[in-house]
C-alpha positions, 0 to 999 in steps of 0.5 A: 523503445521511447518515441523520439522527441521532435520538438522541445516542448513536445513530450514523448508520451501523453501519459506516464504511469509510475509503477506496474503493480496493481494500481499501474496495471489498472491505470494502463488498462483504463487508459487504453479503454478510454482510447489513450494508447500513447503511454508508458508504464515505468517500473523499477523492478523486472516484472509487473505485480508490484509487491507480489513481484518484489516479495517472495519470502517463505509463507507469502500470501494474501490476507484477504479472500481472493474474491476481494483481491482481484480486478472487477474487470478480470475476475478469476474463478480458478483460484486454488485457495481462498487465500492464495499464495504469493506466486499465484497472485503474481501470475494473476497480475502478469496474466491480466497485464498480458491479456489486456495488452499493456505488458508491452507498455511497461519499461522495466528497471526504470526507477523514477527518482524525481518528477519535475513540471515544465511550466512553459511546456505544460508537461512533466519530466521524469528523471530516472535512476540511470540518468535518463529522462522521460517526458509526458503530458500527464503523470499517474503515480501508482507506486502503491501504499508501501513505497519502499522498504525502510533502509534504516531499521533504527537500531545501531550497528545494522551494518556490522553484522557478519552473518546472513541478512534476509529481507522480505523484499529481497529474499535469498532462496539459495541460502540454506537456513536448515539447522541455523540459528535465526533471529527475526526483528519485527512481528508485522504482517510479513513476520507473521507469515515468515515465522511459521514457514521457517520454524520447522526447518531452522535450528533455533528461531528467536523473535524480537517483538516491540509490539504484539500483533493481533493474529486471528485464525485464517479460514483458508482451504483449497477451493473445490472444483465444484465451487470454481464452477459456481464462481464461473457463473456470470454475476456470482463473484460480483454479487459475493464481493458486492455483498461484502462491500456493503457490510464494510461500507455500513460498518465504516459509515457507522464508525465515522458518522455516529455522533462522538458522544455515542462513538467514544463509549462504543469504541471503548467498549468494542476494544475491551470486548475484543481484547478480552476475547483474544485473551481467551483465544490465546489461552487455548492456543499458546501453552506457556503463560509468560509467552502468552502474556507477551503476545497479548495486545493492550490495544484495539484490534484495528488500531494496528494492522491485524493479521490472519494466520493458523500457524503464527501463534502456535509457532511459539509452542515449538521448543526451537522458537523463543520470544524476546520483548526486551528492547534491542540495544544494538546489532553486533558482528555476531548477533543482537545485544538487548538492553539487559546486556544479554547477547543473542548470537545468530547465523541469520538475521531477518529484518522484517521492519516494514516499509515507508508508507504513503500516509507519512510525510517523511516518505516524500523527499524534498525536491522529488516532486516539484510542480507549478512555480516550484511547488514542492509536494514534500514541503507542502505535506510537511507544513500543511499535512497530507491532503489531496482532492478525493485522495488523488489530486493536489493543487500545485501539481497540474496533470498529476494524480496519485492512485494511493494518496492521503485518506484513500483506503476504504476498507476494501481490497486494494484493487477496488480502490485503485480502480476508482482512483484510476477512473478519476485520473482517466476521467480528468485526462479525458476531459482535458483532451476534450477541451483541447487544453494542455493542462488541468489542475484541481482548483484550490477552493475545491481541494480545500473544501474537500479536505475540510470535509474529509478531516471533519469526518475523520474525528472518530478515527482520530479519537480511536487511533490517536487517543484511545490507542495513541500508545501503540505505534501504527502506520494508520496514524502518521508522525503528525498524529493524523489518520491519513491512511484510512478514508473516513467515508463508506466505500460507495461514497468514495467510489462516487466521489472519484467517478462523478466529481464535478469536472469544473472542480478542475481548472483547464489551461488553454492559455495562449502562452502554452500555444507553442507546446504541441498537443500529442495525438492519441 
């Protein structure tokens, strides 16, 4: 499948894309549109779609409307629901990859464990789990926001349980849970979907909650054929989505641009009003007062990822569903023991304990991304904090871009912002080729100036997430106390920055020392 390497300093591919999820698909399509066809997309699993392939647990679905969860160049007017289920979203990504001719560019079961830059040849060597290597002049990392499921749930005895363990990213549908005693650890986005899906069939379901989650009603329904016909009209979907982006853009701009003397009291009041309103909502939905109190957050609605569900809270009204908020002491051979020494026996344990996220420095392992002159991305992020020019490019890593990097999420759907970051990478690669250069690298002064600006703009986000709501665990705030998940700017400002960045913010390597490295044809 891989072209033969004819010279020591000639890489196999012009571009290697890591990951075939929404970002990798967007990058591949945009590379082909730019006339760059000598590429490979390396995917660790067996099909495209990213999380929508790896996750297939009960109840899986999107938590934003489908109109905002699709590519701008591949709008679908025939979604079956406003919030489609996982299988339909997976099919959409497979169809887009096939339709735009990049499916055959994907090398499946190819997990990249280490990326190493060759200073002499000006290309990257990607070391795969199976021991093989792939070389490419340019690398686009499209591994997404949720990099890998947490291997360690942080609870002693995890490996001792002798019953059935179910994981959201590795669900065994052949195992029959009907009538079984089931415990689920976690109340995040996955658990909110799993709990109402399995509650009617299991014998007993016990939910172990560390932190309550905001769960608001989901305005979901089947999309009538008449509405689908309207959505087929050119410009209708783009107009609806664009209008929503304008509203989100204005809200985010107000939040990050307002002077702190106004922003602080406004945020304080906003949280207080939302919490009071949510308590009234819980009064109507959850019958048991004690359970209702345990489900009530003491933090703001956007301090932790909010969820949407019409069944999650109502599940606690069932006789076979109980909520436990006493911290877990350990997992045993037969179940869970909480700190009050109560033993909870189970046939099944569901570990809905989350992922390692792109915004945490611990996600980046030392020695896994090594750039020019031994530059180690993990060491840089640990010492200097997470940062990247326009969220995609790091000084010290020539010819490499990340589609979901520090300060990247703009409040939009994922597709909207991976499109803009893919545009950035393709524009930089195209300019490097136009100049006849072998390498391009963001200049340190440009990267530092950008980071200073974006960090300054993030003052209100740091107040909201690290001070006002500093008591709540959330991946919106990382282990360094920084808010590198959210980009503190409006959506349109971010899009302009990625599509119109000054080309001379990069330095282009045309040095004679690299003359022996043969440039790859398109």
